[in-house]
N, C-alpha and C positions, 0 to 999 in steps of 0.2 A: 503494499502500499501505500501514496503518495504521503507522509506529512507534512503537513502545514502547517504553519506556525501564526496564531495570530500578533503576537510581538511585533507591531508598526517601528519602520523606523521614523527618528525625529521630524527630520524634515517633511515626509509626507501628513504624519499629522497637522503640524502649522498650515502645509500648500494646502491639505482639505476642509480642515477648520473653518479659514478663510472665506469658504465657500456658503457657508451658508450663517457665519456671527455678526451681530450686528455690531456697532461701536455704544459703545454708553460708560457711564461717571457714576459711581460709589464709593465712598468710603472703602472701601474692599480690596479698593485696587491699589492703596496703597500701601508698598511692604515695607511694617517695620523691622527696627533693630533686632526686635526682641523674635519675630521670625526667619528673620536671619539669621543671629546667633544659632535659634535651632537646626537649620538645616544645613546653618557649619560644624554642627555634631554631628549627625545625622547622619549627612550625606557626604558625597568626594566630590563635592561641587566648592568653592571658591566662591569668595565673594563678587566677584565681579562675575565669574561663570554664572550664581547664582540671579543677579542682581538683567544679567542677560535675556535668562530662560527666562526672569518674568516680564521685559519691555513684552516676549514673542509670547506669551501667555496673552497678557494684555492683547493687543494685536488680531487674535482667538478669541478670545472670552475677553470680550472687553470689558464687562460688569465685574470682573472678577470672581463670577462664584457661576461654573460648569450646573447647567440644570442633566436631570435624566435625560430630559425629550432631549436637550443639545447635545447628550452624548450619543443615542438612539440614530437622530440625523446623520452623525461625525460615522456611526457603523454601516448604516444603511448607504453612505454616498460609496462606501470602500466596499459593498458587500452587497449589490441593487438587485439581485437576487434571492439572495437570503431572506429568512428570517431573523431579525436580533433583536424581537423585543425580547422575549425572555434570559438573553445571554445576557443583554445590557441591564437588563434590573440587577441580575444578582452581582455584573463587577463595579457598575454603579455602589451596590451595597456594601462588598468590602473596599473600594477606593474610599467615601465616605465616613473616615471614623469616625466622628463625630456625631452622627448622626442626624446634620440639620438638611438634609434634600437636598443639599447641594458641594461640589466638589473645589475648595477653597486649592489658591495655590501653592500651599504648602502640602498638606493634601495628596496633591498632584506631584510633587518633587519628589517627596517620601517613595510613593509608586513608581514612578521615575527609577529613583535613584536603586529601588530594589528590577525592576523587569530589565533594566542597561545594564546590571551588576552581572559579575562574574562568576558571583556567591552563590552558587548551585544549592547551598542549603536556605538561603534569602529565599530563593523564588519560590523550593518550596515551600518553606515556613506562608509564602504569600495566595501559593496554592491552595494551598490546606483550609487554607480564610474561604478560599473562591468554593468549595467544596460544602466542608460547613454548613449550610445555611441556618439550622438552631443555633451555630454557636456552641453546641455542648461539648466540644472535643472530642471529639468523633466523627468520623462519616459512617454514614449507616446505608446500607445498601442502595436504597431509595433516592438518597440525595444524589450518590454517585451516577445514577439514571437520566435525573431532572438536567443535572449542568451536562454531562456529557451530553445529553441532545441537545439541550440549547446551542453548543458549539456546533455541532452536525449540522444541524437546521442553519447556521451562520453560512458556514463552509459549503456545504452539498452542492450548490451548482456551479463551485469554481472550475476552470477548467481543467488543473492540474489534479484535482480532489478526484479520483480515478475511481475508485470502491465506495458504498458503504459500507460500516460495519453492523453488523446486527446488536442494538447497543444493549441489549439486555443477555446476549449471551458476551459481551464485552466485558462488561462489567461482572458476569459468573468471573471470565477469567480475572480481574483484577482482584476480588475479592480470595481470590482461591491463592495467589500471586502474595498478596499485602497483606492479609488478613492471618499471620503466623499463627496467634491461639486461638485462630477458630471462635472466636466469642460472638461474631455476626454482626461486628464495626471493625471499624481501624483508627484505628491514636494515631495521634503525633507523630510518635516513631517507627509504627509500619507504615506510616504513608512515605516518610523520608528512607528510610529503608528499605522500601519495594522500588521507590522510582531507583533509588542510586542502582538497586540489583539487578532491574529491568529497567532501562533506557529505554527500549526500544517502545513500549508502552509509557511510560512518562513524557515520550515526545509527542504522542495523541493528546497526550490529556491535559499538558500544563501548556496555556494559549499566554503562554512570553516568551 
């Protein structure tokens, strides 16, 4: 099977977002020193890079707050034949760490720093959150089915996505290989170890 990543290059993100975002002005367009310090401590970017990213973010999201509707429009422009609503609903919730209903610049940068990082453990931790829909600290079989189905619905019509896997059979394979203690759900360490030990499966379920 051809493996397709949903992680998008930085330039493509900015180019695509410019097509449907309109300029606005609100207080949250201002980057505070506290926010800069947070990003300096928690991302690999220096002050100049953070300021550059902020300028580009405002070019794409002029009010400084990305809504779920805007994120959905963005993915729809990239996958015009796909069904992106369910996937965007889930990934938006993962990125919207404060539950405000908007993705602000700090949340955006923290997410970007992980998806762009070479640190596989950080990427896997973020992927775990994507699948752990109820924030229970474990991934249930039905959660796997729902999230993987949303990824396939998004990408199934892409020209290089050659063959559709039966979602339930694929989830059965994941549960068999990841759920090491056979208790019916996947815990954090099981997920991390399962992805590391089964890279071909990991590439299909980690959209970064």
